[in-house]
N, C-alpha and C positions, 0 to 999 in steps of 0.2 A: 710791859715787856718782861721777859724772863731775866733772872740774873744769869750771869755767864757760867752756869754749871748745869749739868743734866739732872733731871728729876728721876726718881725710881718709881714708876707706876705700880710695881708689884707691892710696895709698902702700903700704898693707899688701897689697893684692892683687898689686901688682907685686913686692913683696919676699918674699911668702909668710909674712910675719910676722903677729902678732896686732894687733888694733886695737880701740879703744873705739868704741862706737856714737856716732852723731851726738848732739850735746847740744841738747836742745830749748830750754833757757833761753837759750843763747847765740844760736842761730839766730833765735829770735823777737825777741830784743833787737836784733839786727842789722837785722832787717826792720821794726822799729818796731811789732810786733804783740803782742797779748796773747791768752791762751787764751779761747775763746768758749764761754760757758755754754750758749748756744743749740744748739751742736753737741756738747755733752757732752764737751768736750776736757779730758782729764786725761792729760798726756804722761808716759810712763814715763821716769824719769831714773836708774834703778838699773842700772848696767852689768852686774852679775852676773846679775840677773834677765833682762835683755834677752838676754844670751848664752845663758842656759839655755833660753829660749823658742826662740831661733834653732836651737839644737841639737835641740830636740824637733821643730821643724818639718822640719828637714833633718838627720837623723842622719849621722854620719860615713860610713857605708857607702852613703849616697845622694848624697854630694857630687858636684856637677856633673851630676846626673841629674834632680833634682826640678823640677817645674813648680809654682810657688807663686803663689797669689792672696792678697795681704794687704789686709784691709779696714781703712780708716782709717789710712793710712800716717802721717798727722800730720806731725811734723818729721823723720821718717825714721830714728829710732833703731833699730827692728827691721829696717827696710828695708836699712839700711847694712850689717847683718850677713848678711841673707838673700842679698844679691847676691854675697857671697863664698862662699856654700855651694851655691846652687841653679844649675840650668841656665838658668832664666829666672824672673823675678819680675814680676808685674803688680801694681803698687801702686795701690790704689783710694783716692781721696780726694775728698770732695765740697766741701771748703772751697777755693775757687779761690785764696784768698790763700796757701795753703800750697804749691800746685803750683810756683810759681816758686822757692820755697826748696828744694824737693826737686830740681827740675831743675838748679839751680846746684850744690847740694852733691853730687849724684850724677851729674854730667854724664858722666864717663868710662863709666859703666855704661849710660846711655841711648844714648850714641854707639856702644858696642860691641854693643848689642842685647840685653844681659843684662837690662835693666830697661825696662819700659814703664809710663809714668805714665798713669793713666786717671781723668779727672774724672767721677765717677758716684756715685749713691746706692747704697750697699752693699745696702740692703734691696730694691732693684729689679734687682739684678745677675743676668744670665744666666750662672750659674757654668759650665755645660757649654760654652757658646760661648767664654768667656774662657779656660778651662783647656785645651780641646782634648782630644786622646785619648792623649797621651804620659804614661805613668806613670813614677814615682810623682807623684801630683797632690795638692797640699796647699792647704788653705784655712785662713787664720789671721787673727788680729787682736785688738786691744784693743777689745772691743765697747762701743759707747756704751750705757750702762746702760738708757736709755729704750727701746731697740729690741733688747735682747739676745734676748728670746724669739723675735722675728721672724727674727733671723739664725740662731739655733740651729735653728728650724723649717726654714729654707732649707737648712741643711746636711743635715738629715735627709732632706729631699726629694731632695737631690742626692747622697746617700750612694753611689749606684752609680757616680758619675763622679769620686769622690775617694777617695784611700787614707787620708787623715788630715786632721783638723781640730784646730787648737790655738788655744784662745781664752782671753783674759783676761776674767773675769766677776766679778760680785759673789760673795763667798764663799758667801753663802746660796744663790745659784743653783747654784754648784758642788756644794753639799751635796745639792741636789735632783737634780742630774744623776747623782750616784753612789749615790743612796739605794737601799736594799734594801726589799723588802716588809716590812710590819709596823713601819715607822718613820714618825715624823711628817713627815719630809721627802719620803717617797715619794709620788709623784703622777703626773699625766698627763705632765708634762715628763720624768720619770724613764722612764716606759714608752716613749714615742715615741722618745726618744734611745737608750735601750738596745736597742730593737728594731733600730736601724740601726747602732749602734756599740758597741764595747767602750769603756767610759768609765773614765778614770783621772785622779785629781787629781795634778798635778805638784807644786804647792807653793802655799802662801799667800803673799800679797804685801801688805805693810803700807801704810798710807796715805802714809807718808813717802817711798815709792818713786816718787811721782807729783808732777808740777807742773802745776797746783796740786794739793794733797792733796784727794782725794775725802772724802766723809763716811763711807764704809764701807771695810772690809777687802776685798781682792780675792783671787782665786785663779786659777791657770792650770790648765786642764783639757785633757787630750789625748783626742780621740775617734778611735779606729781603726776603720775601716769593717769591718763583719762581711761575710764572703763565704761563703755567702749571708747576707742579712739574716734575722733571726728572723721578721720579718713586714714586708710592704710597708705603707705608710701608706694603707690602703684605707678606703673608707667604713665598712666593718664595724669596722675597728680604731678609727677615730675615734669611732664611736658607742659601742662597748663601753667604751672608756677614759674618754671625757668623761662619760658617764652614771655610771660607777662612782665617779668622784671629785667629782661635783657636790655630793653630800651624803654625806660619808665615813662617817657612822654608819648609813646605810641598808644593808639587806641587798641583795644583787644581785637578789633576787626583786623588790624594789621599785624599785631603781635602773634595772634593765633592762626594767621593765614597759612594754609598748607597742612594743618593738623587734620583737617577734613576738607572735602570739597566744599566750595563756598555755600551752596544751598544747605548741605548737611550741617555745616558749622553754625549757620544762622538758626536752623531748627534746633540743634542741640543746645545752643546758648539760650534760646527762648524757653525750652523745657526746663533749663537750669535756673531760669529767672534772672538772667544776666544780660545787660545791654552791651552789645559789641562796640558801642560808641564810648563806653567807659574805659578807664585806664586800670591796669592791674593793681595799682597801689590803693584803689578804692574798694577792692573786694575783701571781705573777711574770710576767715578760714572755711566756714561752712559753705560759702559760695564757690570757693575753689574745689571743695569736696564734691559739690553737685556737678560741676563741670567735669571733674575727673571721672565720675561715674559715667557720664555721657561718652567720654572718650574711650573709657575701658569697654563699655558695652558695644560701641561701634567697632572697636578692634576685635572683640570676641565674635561679633556677627560676621566680620569679614575674614576671619581666620580659616 
């Protein structure tokens, strides 16, 4: 844990030394602020964890090269380490009370052009426009739990324009992201995410690593973009996946009924190498991709 005083990243940047991340408790106290429940604010205050996340976002062999967008910069703990590793960081924060704190604490980096502070709602962000076209491009953040699903979906939609996403999420969400077929955690979120990314759990993060402590254990997950993706998030994929998991105990014959006339559905599933007597939870991502292609081809032929 950090001592209850802020660090000054600029000193380490100038000296080439190591530095602890900015301390949320101290910065909030100095500003006379408290964490806001309405914003889902739980600030990471464990230095070791913050350093590990920063290294996952920008590995040593990408130092000075990466373009990073950080969602929910908060009090700047992760931001203060990212600016020492990345070529450029755009720190997105919708709490306007936090922006002056970030601006003061990280002034040398905003003045040098390494850091851009952006007041915006992360769920409405145009990732491609903010990141530009210079690789490696990284999308990261301690995701507010109430909009985690929306932000992961946004990452999947934009997988073509990023090389990596590193997120802090509830551990149960991480379990769903990395889940394999035939497990109780495996579902639509698993399929959509794994179609676009290689997914790896970096570590668990205990409640005590945050200020204030959340009600759940968290985890850090690293999403590395597949090149090419197993499948684009087409209408066919959305239909096949959502129907397959709406009622997990149904066979695909029942779950997919109505997507195509019965005879066409049977023929499409046969071409995709899928038994309609199976259940959705048994199919891997590539099987869903094959069926999605059949559905998309059928829709195009009937257009």
